[in-house]
KOLNUVO-243491 format. One record per residue (C-alpha): x, y, z. Coordinates in steps of 0.001 Angstrom, whole numbers, plus 500000, padded with zeros to 6 digits. Example, Ala and Ser with C-alpha at 12.3 -4.5 7.8 and 13.67 -1.06 7.14 Angstrom:
<sites>
512300495500507800
513670498940507140
</sites>
This chain:
<sites>
351416293100398681
353633290029399055
353984287200396637
352241284919399113
349230287159399120
349111287253395311
349304283473395087
346675283050397744
344313285398395958
344807283677392615
344229280274394146
341127281455395956
339636282989392817
340295279796390877
338641277724393586
335602280018393743
335144279887389934
335313276083389806
332844275738392681
330406278142391013
330617276239387703
329955272981389516
326864274245391277
325478275992388206
326265273536385418
326804270075386907
324035269941389477
322937266463388431
326282264625388654
327054262441391667
329899264707392732
327559267691393142
326037266183396238
329516265817397715
330114269517397097
326850270418398757
327694268205401709
331215269632401966
333110266529400834
334497267929397572
335821271379396855
336400271357393136
334461270513389966
334588266775389137
335978266251385645
335759263326383227
338498260736383511
340747260256380541
344113258671380015
345166261778378109
344497263865381203
346552261434383225
349469261737380870
349317265515380901
349280265499384727
352282263231384931
354207265403382514
353162268709384013
355680270828385953
353416270721388989
353594266925389041
357404266921388916
358166269983391009
359193269107394549
356784270251397199
358082271928400365
355393270320402408
353500267066402676
349817266940401742
347628265945404603
345545262954403681
342262261619404912
341880258328406730
343121255275404935
340571252823403393
341053249796405591
339973246208405262
336655245230406845
338349244170410096
340784247046410526
339779249970412732
339637253367411134
341295256308412847
340224259588411366
343019262046410700
342513265742410685
344655267745408328
346449270785409625
344629273907408561
347914275503407664
348177273228404712
345041274747403127
346946277918402156
349988278412400048
352670280993400532
354615282669397796
357127279892398011
354427277183398090
352680278005394805
354103274981392926
352996272708395726
349505274120395601
349370273540391863
350593270035392352
347930269264394941
345324270775392670
346504268561389799
346419265179391516
343257266009393495
341504267089390294
342502263835388624
341338261956391681
337934263594391473
337663262895387766
337978259199388496
335338259481391166
332981261426388882
333182258777386142
332775255950388615
329742257590390196
328168258099386795
328706254452385952
327206253401389278
324105255536388686
323580254001385236
324189257257383322
327639256398381983
327908255861378281
327951252297377094
331563251348376621
333941248580377471
333888248349381295
337105246380381288
338844249317379652
337741251656382427
338852249188385085
342274248811383489
342530252550382994
341673253119386645
344292250698387844
346875252264385545
345915255689386844
346462254764390488
349744253051389781
350891256151387930
349789258392390752
351616256261393288
354818256338391243
354480260086390855
354109260547394596
356829258068395405
359233259878393091
358338263328394403
360103265022397231
356890264959399242
357183261194399423
360648261492400964
360534262176404692
364028263672404582
363047266239402001
359716266823403685
361348267764406960
364236269692405458
362126272590404268
361812275262406929
359275278086407057
356732279312409525
354073279465406862
354212275738406256
352260273067408023
353684270752410575
355914267927409604
354084264751408528
355616261314409017
356427259272405975
353734256700406760
351121259403406249
352569260184402836
352494256495402015
348874256405403110
348067259103400580
349743257101397834
347938254005398911
344563255716398734
345177256862395170
345291253525393406
343570250228393301
347003248982394030
345989250735397167
342717248961396978
344370245576397307
346447246876400189
343731248796401956
340976246251401172
343042243330402336
341576241129405070
343694240156408002
344558236753406576
343409236597402950
343544238146399522
342824241702398492
339606242623396752
341446243254393508
343045239821393662
339689238242394418
338215239943391372
341159238911389239
340781235319390386
337020235634389803
336060235001393380
333303237474392713
330997236664395589
333741236978398207
334934240243396692
331397241617396743
330919240676400390
334048242596401362
333035245605399296
329565245560400791
331052245543404285
333355248470403443
330459250352401887
328351249881404991
331253250940407203
331963254044405132
328294255048405124
328210254712408873
331301256909409281
329731259503407015
326553259454409090
328613259923412269
330213263085410779
333667261538410966
334726263259407756
333521266774408502
337118267949408816
338395265656406034
335996265593403004
338764264658400599
339562261591402629
335958260445402370
335984261090398625
339109258980398188
337736256049400128
334314256275398467
335861256377395036
338024253393395831
334918251397396754
333176252556393558
336156251611391434
336233248138392902
332513247844392220
333305248918388693
336007246259388545
333429243663389521
331127244903386773
333976244757384273
334741241197385297
331080240286384836
331225241661381294
334475239770380642
332909236499381794
329925237067379514
332215237872376589
334239234703377140
331212232455377648
330636231842373931
334308232000373013
336376229002371974
337541228258375519
334263229093377215
333672229626380941
333081226919383494
329657226518385011
330892227489388488
331947230946387294
328605231484385605
326751230429388715
328865232719390872
328208235594388469
324482235036388832
324740234920392623
326745238158392686
324123239941390596
321369238673392838
323351239635395954
323861243180394652
320128243506393946
319354242409397476
321961244785398917
320727247764396864
317040247147396182
316115250792395598
317744254168395468
318126255639398968
315831258498399890
318729260706400960
320434260296397583
323477258507398987
325425257437395918
327186254612397752
323958252753398298
322590253482394819
321630250303392900
324421249287390557
321999247736388055
324251244798387351
321439242766385869
321033245399383184
324809245503382881
324823241733382403
322082241939379744
324017244648377946
327100242441377998
325057239542376610
323789241810373850
327291242985372982
328541239414373003
325763238342370618
326526241254368305
330210240355368240
329423236732367465
326955237575364707
329367240008363085
331997237252362932
330002235453360222
331480236483356904
333526239227358497
334808241525355794
332784239718353138
329499241585353209
327912241187349765
327670244291347672
325887244942344448
328528243166342392
328732239951344381
326712237004343193
323959235305345112
326122232313345994
328363234499348173
325336235764350091
324017232231350452
327337231061351904
327421233997354297
323909233271355555
324702229590355871
327730230474357988
325628232878360037
322967230248360595
325523227672361678
327140230096364122
323820231117365682
322702227523365871
325907226478367595
325858229365370078
322203229041371002
322477225304371464
325449225912373748
323439228465375685
320480226155376091
322465223038376922
325363224465378965
324944228112379891
321293228129380871
321619225275383419
324510227105385101
322442230269385502
319252228445386383
320430227676389923
320313231408390683
317008231913388887
318610233784386021
316650233858382699
319749233284380616
318003231619377665
315511234444377200
318238237087377448
320518235339374960
317601234651372631
316567238304372579
320193239392372178
320869237079369227
317531237912367656
318337241614367792
321869241060366490
320618238917363607
317963241508362775
320609244230362646
322920242123360469
320108241164358134
319085244781357680
322683245597356755
322665242818354180
319256243891352873
320556247394352268
323206246077349872
321219243238348285
320663243533344549
318996241296342009
316177238806342240
318347235975343575
319945237921346420
316628239412347508
314973236023347509
317831234440349443
317408237054352168
313629236679352302
313826232898352246
316485232760354969
314472235040357223
311162233249356637
312150229607356211
315608229042357678
315768231274360719
311998231091361175
311915227303361017
310964225455364237
313867223090363503
316421225867363213
318451224567366175
318573221110364632
317071219167367523
313424218305368207
313711219235371883
315247222650371136
313097225432369743
314110228937368832
311065230863370010
309921230317373568
308303233737373668
306973236172371074
309839237965369377
309644241112367268
309835240689363495
313301239863362276
312959242628359710
310995245794360275
307684245860358355
308847248679356121
312117246852355360
310252243628354614
307799245492352352
310671247126350492
312417243795349998
309232242190348666
308598245135346356
312144245048344992
311956241277344634
308696241367342659
310068244077340374
313118241981339579
310932238868339353
308636240374336728
311587241213334518
313090237782335075
309867235923334219
309412237899331009
312988237016330127
312270233350330831
309332233413328422
311613234915325798
313872231918326330
310962229477325990
309914231056322697
313475230858321415
313626227151322249
310397226525320350
311672228435317326
314843226359317368
312741223193317256
310675224552314360
313818225468312451
315121221934312891
312060220706310927
311784217760313245
308366216263313819
307127216488317399
307281213430319584
304228211361320437
303956211006324196
301167208873325652
299386208911322306
299519212682321803
301724215085319937
304041216626322486
305983219859322751
307839220989325916
306025224321325819
303445223432328446
306003221715330673
308331224707330559
305550227140331439
304255224931334234
307694224527335745
308367228252335528
305094229155337245
305301226396339832
308880227236340772
308271230920341421
304849230513343003
306102227821345370
309137229888346296
307017232962346944
304436230971348904
307166229703351195
307847233300352206
304363234798352505
300851234473351116
300971238060349883
304131237429347895
302604234262346440
299521236171345251
301709238859343713
303810236243341925
300678234580340539
299518237885339095
302940238446337539
302908234970335969
299364235412334654
300254238717332989
303416237217331518
301538234228330038
298852236549328665
301558238469326808
303389235334325727
300516233413324099
299806235909321264
303535236250320594
303871232483320432
300892232163318099
302185234828315717
305709233426315668
304453229925314875
302085230954312093
304849233017310487
307251230097310585
307616227504307829
306653224617310070
302854224931310065
302066221243309700
299444218944311183
301799217400313798
303129220753314999
299654222281315026
298387219306316995
301284219602319476
300660223297320020
296935222728320430
297683220118323084
300081222476324885
297624225367324958
294787223133326086
296924221688328864
297837225184330028
294211226242329963
292864223297331907
295640222697334417
296467226311335275
292819227277335622
292151224211337739
295124224839340026
294790228613340281
291163229351339399
291071232878340729
294374234066339344
294486232594335841
290870233153334799
292011235973332551
294024233468330506
290891231633329359
290174233954326445
293652234236324912
294285230506325194
290914229556323710
291420232061320897
294833230601320087
293454227050320122
290678228040317719
293168229663315372
295306226529315355
292228224390314674
291290226615311767
294799226219310419
294338222455310528
291062222650308647
292396225090306107
295203222705305303
292696219910304686
290426222154302658
293275223138300354
293932219460299668
290361218225299105
288548221242297658
289384220375294036
287987216875294531
284490218207295271
284226219630291757
283735216162290209
280720215392292378
277164215527290949
278415215349287380
277794212705284727
281307211382285293
280432211040288967
277515208754287940
279896206160286547
283044206601288675
283885206495292368
285079210088292681
284359210198296404
287040207715297445
290117209934296833
288443212642298863
287649210355301770
291159208875301683
292567212319302361
290033212846305134
291034209564306750
294733210458306543
294015213824308114
291937212243310867
294936210102311875
296649213270313053
293588214187315076
293987210973317043
297092212546318636
295265215705319635
293671216055323082
290254214304322971
288014217343323357
289822219316320691
290508216341318445
286826215418318538
285796218995317851
288104219166314883
286896215811313549
283271216917313781
284210220118312001
285764218033309191
282609215907309082
280448218993308802
282716220459306146
282483217353303957
278691217154304197
278315220887303638
280540220948300553
278829217861299160
275420219552299480
276800222765297992
277861220805294882
274469219092294749
272497222357295018
274743224061292442
275041221309289773
277098221964286704
274915219550284774
271127218940284927
269792215394285351
266547214251283742
264668210992283813
266928208014284386
269973210187285109
268061211914287913
267108208543289414
270701207312289044
271994210521290629
269621210067293567
270844206530294071
274504207593293786
273951210393296282
272480207914298752
275487205649298403
277876208559298966
275930209628302035
276241206141303464
279972206043302698
280525209418304336
278540208407307415
280339205064307753
283759206667307312
283257209313309971
281595206871312295
284662204680311943
286892207672312678
284944208327315864
282918211396314886
280030212069317199
278240214419314772
275465211940313970
273062214807313291
274773215312309923
273690211906308637
270200212984307413
271119215932305210
272379214216302040
269835211312302177
266885213766302415
268032215671299313
268624212354297515
265115211172298409
263535214374297115
265572214105293922
264564210486293174
261078210237294704
258587208882292168
255498209722294248
255275213484294218
252925213669297225
255593212038299409
258073214795298522
256383217042301100
257201214498303827
260871214420302803
260910218208302841
259338218317306319
261966215865307608
264768217959306144
263453221207307664
262857219660311088
266378218170311138
268095221359309925
266197224469311037
268923226699309578
267732225892306030
266393228915304177
263868229577301402
266657229779298803
267825226271299723
264277224910299351
263975226568295931
267285225038294830
266175221559295924
262788221897294164
264543223111291014
266416219797290905
263133217872290900
261031219964288397
257573219254289894
255588221998288181
254620225529289130
251557224822291297
253138221981293240
256367223944293762
254383226952295031
252492224762297460
255639223018298747
257446226350299030
254604227878301036
254479224840303293
258247225067303822
257959228735304787
255266227910307327
257485225228308838
260436227619309025
258324230310310734
257017227796313255
260560226589313977
261725230171314483
258922230861316992
259753227769319042
263451228719319111
264533225755317053
267311227679315408
270144225622314086
272625228307315110
271479228314318729
271664224534318889
275230224578317538
274188222735314369
274920224966311419
274888223363307974
272715224995305296
273323228503306627
276873228372305297
275830227032301861
275434229741299266
273090229048296304
272876231198293163
269613232361291571
269860230445288333
267312230346285489
265969227006286652
265411228367290144
263585231399288718
261401229140286599
260622227068289675
259572230199291568
257354231381288662
</sites>
C-alpha cells in the first residue's frame, strides 16, 4: 500500500470521527444544521486566541503546500454580482506528498469554523455573557493573522503554486483565487468584500458608528446569501457558504459590540452625543423589524439577534461598573469605623444621583425618539447594582453604627422621593423590588437591635456614673423653674427619643423593638439608681426632691408619649418615688421626734414647746415647694398627718395626769396648739383639712364641764375618724375620769357607732384617711380602772 493510500485512509478516518462526534454530541449548536445540510464537514470548535496562536505556530501552518486550496465564492458588496466557483474534486484528496497540505487546510478550516460556531452561538443568544468588544477585536485579529499566514505561505504565491508538478494534484489556480480565500478569512476581508461601489466598508461604517448604514448593508447581504442558499448555489461549495455566512455574523457581532461600547461610554466622563444614541435605538428597532421571529426552517442567518436584550445587558453592566467605582478598594470591613462607611455611601449616593439625572435629562430624550424605554432600563439596572453593592456592604458591616448607617441609607436616603435632588425628578416611576432581600433586611435589623440593646445598657451605666459624680461633688441641685433639677430625666428622655426616632425612620417594626429595649433598660436602671443613691452620702432634702422630680417626670411623660410600651415602668417608678418620699419624712421625723416628748406635760402648760417643732416643719416644707406639685402636696399632707398623729399619741399616752384646773388648762392649751398646727399647715398649702378636727375633739372631751355633752364630742370624733378603735376611746375616757357607769355607757355607745360605720363602709383606711389606726395606746392602770 502506498504512502498516499495510508495518508488518505488516516485523513478519512479522522474526518469520519469528527463528523460522528458532531452529530452525536453537538446536535444543538448552530453549526450542526450546516453539517446536516452539507455545508460543513467538520466539528465546529470554540474560538480562542490560544488556538489561533497554536495554529500560526504549527508546522502545518508554515509548511508550504504543493497545491492551492479551492475557495468558495467571495462575499461581495450588495451591488456586486456573485459568481459561484466550484472547487476541483481532485483537491479533496491528498497524496502521500500532499499530507502536510491536507493538515494545513484542516487547521485553518477548523479555526474558521470555530469562529463561525462562536458567532452563531452569540447570534442565537446562547453565548456566555462576556465583553462583546473583546470578541470583535479577537475576530478581526484572527482574520488578519490568517491572511498574513496565507500571504506568507507558498500557496499564496502563484509561482510556487504552479511550480509543483504531479498528476495527483488539482489544477492550477490563479493567484486571484488564492487572494479571494485570504479575503474571505478576515474582517479585513469584510471591509473589502462588503465594500459598496462608491463608499465605505461595513467595518469602517461600524468603526465610525454609522450603525444604521452598516446594518442596512449587512441586511442586504444576509438576504442575498439566504437567496443563494435557497437556490442551491452552494451545493458544490459548502465551505464557501460557511465563510460568507460567518463573515456576515461577525459583522453583526461587531455591530453588537459597538452598541455595548456606546452604552459603556454613555455615562463616562466624555459621554456620547445624542445622535449616536438615537442611531443606536434605530438600529435595534430595525433589527427587530428585520428579524421579528425565529424562522420556521431554523435558518440561523435570519435568527433574531436580540439586540434589545443585548442593549439592556450592556446598560446593566454599565450600571454595575459605575456603582462599583464608589469607594473602589475601600469597602468597609469589621475594623473600619462608621464614618468610613458613611463617606462611602455618600459617594455612592452622589454618583447614582449624578448618573440618573444625566440619564433622565440627556440620555432618555435621545432614546425617546425611537420609543426606547431608556429611563426604566437604567433605573432597573442601577437599582439592581445598588442592591448588589449594599448586600456586599451589609455582609461586612459590624457594630450598631455601621448597621444603622446601612439601614438608614437604604430606607431614608436612597428611598427618599427627593433622592435625585430636584422636585421634577423622582427615583421610582414603577414598582421596584426591595433594595435588600427580606431575609437580609431582617438579619440587619436583628443584628442592629442586638447591638442596640448592649449600647443602651451601656448608656444607662454612663448616666448613673454622671449622677454619682454629682453626688460626690456634694453640690446642691439647681432650681429650674421653681423645682429641684437633676439632668437624669433629660438624659433618659434624650436617649430614648434619639433611638426611637432613628428606628422609626427606618421601619415601624424596628421602632417598636427599640421601644421595648428602652423600656426594659429603664426598668433595670431605676432600681440600680435608687440603691446607689440611698447608699451614697448625699441623701438630703434637695437631692431627694430632685430625684423625685426626675422619676415623676419620667413616669408621666414617657407613659403619656408611649402608653402601650412603657406601662410596665409605672410600678418601679412609683415604688422609687415612694421610697424617696419616705426618706424625706424619715429625715424630718429624726429632727422633730424629740420635741414631741415635751407636749402634754406640766412644763408644756406654761411654755410654748410647740413652736420649735413647727419651725422645723416650716423649714422642711420649704424644700417641698421645689418638688413637683402632686408629690410635694402628698408629702406635705403626710407631714401634716404625722404631726397631728404624734401630737395625739402624746396626749393619749401622757406622762403626767391632769386634775381639776390643770385638766382645764391642758384642754385650753391643746385647743391653742390645734389651731396653731392648722394655721401653719394651711399657710404651707396643705389640703388635708380633714385633720383639723382630731385634736380639738379630744381637747373638748378633756375640758368639757357638762358631762352629758361629752357623748356629742365623742360622736363627732368617731364620725370624723372611723379608723378610731375601742382602745382609743378608753384612753380618751381615762383622761376625763367620768365614773364607771358613765364610762361604760359612753364606751358601749362608741362601739355601736363603730359597728354602724363599719357596716356602711365608712372605713378610714378605704377613704385614705388613716390617723388613729397608727396610734398605739398602752393598757395602763387608769385605763383598766376606766374599763372596770
